[in-house]
C-alpha positions, 0 to 999 in steps of 0.5 A, spaced: 643 785 498 638 781 495 635 779 502 633 786 503 629 786 496 626 779 496 622 776 501 624 769 503 617 767 505 614 769 498 620 765 495 619 759 498 611 759 497 613 760 489 618 754 490 613 749 493 607 751 489 611 751 483 613 744 485 606 741 486 603 744 480 608 741 476 608 734 479 600 735 479 599 737 472 604 732 469 601 726 473 594 728 471 596 728 464 600 721 465 593 718 467 589 721 461 594 718 457 594 711 461 586 712 461 586 713 453 590 707 451 587 703 456 580 704 453 582 703 446 586 697 448 580 694 452 575 696 447 579 692 442 579 686 446 571 687 447 571 689 455 566 694 454 565 696 461 572 696 462 573 701 456 568 706 459 571 706 466 578 707 463 575 712 458 572 716 464 578 716 468 582 719 462 577 724 460 577 726 468 584 727 468 584 731 461 579 735 464 583 736 470 589 738 466 585 743 462 582 746 468 589 747 471 592 751 465 586 755 465 586 757 472 594 759 471 592 763 465 587 767 469 592 767 475 597 771 470 592 775 467 589 778 474 596 779 477 
C-alpha cells in the first residue's frame, strides 16, 4: 500500500543525498577543528608558515560548513 504513495526513486535519492551531506559536513567540520588546533600548536612552536597554512585550511573548511548550512536552509525555504 505504501509503495503506491511513495516513489521509490525519490526515496533512494533522499537517502543517498542525506548520507553524502551528513558525511561531507561532518568531515569538513573535522578538518576545521584539525586546522584550528594545528594552527595554534604550530604558532606556539614558532612555525609561522605552517600555522598560516593550517589556519587557511581550517578557515576554508569552516566556510564550507557554514555554506552547507546556508544552502540547506535556502533549499528548505524554497520548497
